[in-house]
Structures are given as C-alpha cells and as structure tokens.
N, C-alpha and C positions, 0 to 999 in steps of 0.2 A: 857074971859076965865080965870079961876083961876087954879093955879097949886095945885095938890093934891099929898101928899106924905104920904104913910101909911094910906090912907083914911082920912087924916086931911087936911083941906083947910088952908094953911099957911097964905094966905093974910087976911083972916077974923079973925084968932086967934091972930095974933100979936106975942108978946114976949112969951106968954104962949105956943102957938102952936109951935113956933121955939124951945123952950126948950124941949117940948114933943118930937119933931122930933129928936133932938140931943140925948135925952135919949134913944129913940127907936133904933136909929142907933148904939149906944154903946151896947145896950142889944142884938141886932141881929148880932153884929160882923162886921157891915159895916163901923164902925168908931172905930179905935183902936189908943191907944197912940203910939207915935213915938218909945218909948223904946220897946214896944211889937213888933212893926214892925221890928225894928233892930234885936231883938232877933230871930224872925222868919227867917229873911234873913240870919243871921249867922248860924242858924241850917241848913238851906238849903245848905249853902256853906260847912259846916262840913259833911253833907251827901254826897255831891259830892266828897270831899276828901276821905272819907271812901270808896266810891264806886270805886274810882281809885285805892286805895290800894288793895281792894279785887280782882279787875280785874287783876292787876299785879300778885298777888299771884296765881290766877287761871291759868294764862298763864304759870307761872313757874311750877306749878303742872302738867300741861299737857305736858310740855317739859320733865320733869323728868319721867313721866309715859311712854312717848315714848322711852326714853333712857332705862328704866328698861325692857320694853317689848322687845326691841332689844337685850339686854343682856340675857334675858330669852331664846329667840330664839337661840342665839349663844350657850348657855349652853345645850339646848335640842339637837341641832345639834351635838355638841361635844359628848354628852353621847350616842346618836344614832350611832355615828361612831365607838365607842369602840367595840372590839370583844365580842361576847356573849359566855359564857360557859354554858355547860349543867350541871344541878344539878341532882345528883342521890341520891337514898335513902341511899347509903352508906356514903355520905359526912356528916361530922360533922358540923352542922349548929348552934351550940351553941356559944354564945359570952361570952368570959371570962371577968369578971369584972376588 
C-alpha cells in the first residue's frame, strides 16, 4: 500500500513528488513559516486583551447606567412630590430675557 497525498503517490515520485507536496502544502496554507505562525499567535493574544478591555468597559457602562437610572427615579419622585399650582389665563407666562 502506498501513501497518497493530494493525489500524488509520494513513494513513486521520489524527490520531485516530495517537493511538489511541500509546495502544495505551502500554497494551501497547511504549511506556514514559523514567523507567520508566531504573528498569528500574537494577533490572537492581542484580540483576547482587547476583548477583556471591552468587557470591562461594558461592565462599567452598565454600572453607570444603573446609577443614572436610580438618580432619574429619585428626581422624578422629588418633582412629583412638589405641590402643583393651577395656571389661569390671567397669569403672565412670558419669560424675561
């Protein structure tokens, strides 16, 4: 039984077949230089760091939003508790500059 890779019988082709297999592996992305692999790994780590920062910022935004909502409720409650006056047609409602 002979091993085939990309439809090429490596045992019968010798050096030429081996070179063709290596070239095919490079062209299809199955074989990459170490520098490329290290760059990809570093990009993955940068992505994780950025994700952590965004998650932290989102948590802070949610906390601040909750705080502002509570302050808004307090303000509405305060304004609702103020006495209401009746506005009549005789009242001067113009605002002086």
